[in-house]
N, C-alpha and C positions, 0 to 999 in steps of 0.2 A: 456803243456802249456808251451813255455817260460818265463824266470824270467829275472830279474837282473842279470848280470853276480857276479861273486862274487868279490867283491871289487870294484866293481864299483859304485861310488854314485853319486847320479842325479845332483850333482854340477859338476861334473868330465863330466859325458856327456854330460852336456849345454857348458860348456868350447870349444868352435870352432872344436867340435866334427859331427861326421855324424852319425844319430843316427836307425839304423835297429830297425823298432820296428811292432809285429806281432799279431794277432787279428782271434781268430777260430769263424767266423760267421759273418756275416754281421753287428749284434748289439753287437758280443762281447767286450770287454773292448783289448781294445791294450796293448802289455805291451812291454819292453825291450827288445830286442834280445840280441843287444849288440852294440858298436860304435864304432867307425874309423874316423882317423883325416882328410880322404880325402873320398870323394863320392865317386870315382873312384871303393874303397877298400868295401863300402855298398850296391853298386850293385853289387859288383862281392860274397859279401855274401849272398846278397838278391835271387840270382842266385841259388846259392847253396841248400840253403833252401830250397826253389821252386823243385828243383830238388829233394832233399829229400824227398819230399811231394809226388811226382810221381813215388820214387823207391819205396815209401811204398806200392801204391798201384798194384806194380810188375805190372806198364806201361801200363794196361789193359783200352783199352778206355771203355766207357759207352755200347757202341755196343759190346764191345768184352771181355765181362765182364770174371771172372775166375771163380772157382768153387765154391766159395764162393758169387756170386755176386757182387764183388767189381768193380768198373772203375771209371777210370778217365773221367769227364765229359765235362771238361776244365781244361788246365793249361795253362796260359801264364805268363808274364811277371811281373805281380804285385799282382797273385791268382792263387790258386789251388782249384778246387768245383770235389768234389767227392763222387760216392756213395759206400758207406758202406754198408758191409756183409748184412743190415738189410734191404738195403733198402734207407735211410736216405740220406739226401745229408747234406755234409761233406764242409765249405767253411773256407781255411785258407787265408787271406790278409795282405799281407807285405808292407811297404811304407819303403823311405830311406828317414827322415828328417832332415834338423838342429839342432841341438842339441837345438838352443833357441823353439821349436815347439814340441808342444803338444798334439797330436792328443784327448788324453783324456781331451782336455780340450776345443773341438770345438762344 
């Protein structure tokens, strides 16, 4: 699970930045992945994290499962839902929010 990047403090994140948050599951806790001064940079990073999650399933769709039974159910701009080899659904959610917003307190 993503953690606060080394050397990044909550105060520094809140100071005029855009924060990429990640959550494992629909009700999982939100955690800071990283922060950028520009919204566009946060969105690019979010896309890269989603691409990485999609590649982790070897790019198989749910109806094209790999030998272990894993596959992507849904990949979008804010989330990835996939089935792991055990058949369980796994959800990764991502959000770029202003540093003054904290989804853990919503």
